[in-house]
N, C-alpha and C positions, 0 to 999 in steps of 0.2 A: 740272932739271925736264924741259927739252926732250929731253935724252938719254934720260931714262927713258921718255917718251912715243914717242920714235923707235924705242926697243929693244921697247916693248910696244904696238906700234900695233893689233894684233888686239884687246887689251882695251879700248883707247880707243875703237875702232870699236864693240865690243860694247856699252860703256855708252852710246855715242850712239844706237845702234839700240834699245836697251832703253828709254831715255828717251824717244825719239820714239814708239815703239810704246805705252808706257804713257801718255803724253800723249794720243795719239789715241784711246786706249780711253776715257780719262776725260773729255777736254774736248769731243769731238765729239758732236753730237746725232744724225748720220746713220749708220745701222746699217752701211752699207757701208764707211764710213770706220772705224768701230769694228772691223770684221772685218779691214780692212787693218792696223790698228794691232795686232790680235792676231797676224797674219802676221809683222809687224816684230818684235814681242816673241819669237816663236818662232824667227826667224832669229838673233836676238841670242843665244839660249840655245844654238843650234847652233854659233854661232861660238865661244862659251865652251867648250863641250866639246871642239871641235877645237883650240882654242889651249891648253887644259890638257893635252891628250893628245900634244901635240907634244914630241918628245924630240930635243934638239940631238945631231946625230951619230948618230941611231938609224937602224936598218936595219929592213927588213920583217920580220915575225914568222915567216918560214919557216926552219925549222931545217935547216942543211946537213947532208949525209950524214956528214961528219967534223967534229962540233962541236968547236971550240976554246973550252974554258971561260974566260969573262971576256974574250974577244977584242973583243966589240963590244956596244954597247947595243941592245937591241930594244925597239921600240915596241909598246905594247899595242893590239891592233885592237878590243878592247871599246868604247871611247868612240866609235870611228867607226861600229861596229855599231849602237850605240845611237842615234846621230844619224841613220843611214839609216832605222831603224825609226821614229823621230820625225818624219821628214820625210814618210813614208808616212802616218802618223797626222794629221800636219798638213794634208796634202792632202785627206785624207777629212774632217776637220773644216771645212776651207774649202768643200768642196763641199756638206756638209750645211748649213752656215751661209748660204751662197748659196741653197740651195733654200728654207731658211726665210725669207729675206729676200724673195725672189720671191713666196712665199705670202702674207706679210704685206703686200706692196705691192698683191697683187691683191685682197686682203680689205679693207684700210683705205685705200689709195690714197696712202699716205705712208711715208716712211722715217725721219722724224724722231721721236726718242724721246719728246720732250715732247708732240708731237700725238698720238702713240699713246696716251700716258697719259691724255691728255684724252679722247680717243675711248673708250678702255676704261673710264674713270669714268663716262661718260654711259651706257654700256650696262648 
């Protein structure tokens, strides 16, 4: 079991980040902590895509001028491109989330979800 975890440490780290992010989104009442949990969850998914795309002994996907068929393994760049796009979307999501959090705090004076529900129920 230890040998399996040592050889697949990226997957173990991914599951740890995934669990921490999910716990932060569910268990915390503070909206900023929930947003941090979303970011940890996203990071775990990014790590998963990169770990799955890793090819042992693979080379870059640049085809040489005189290709030798079957000479070497080539890693697919598609998962890495998807992760880069997801990082940009994640940064935009974080920015919009923080802007909403600032606006909620300015309007209601709190970031706790339970207090916000009580205030909204009174309105």
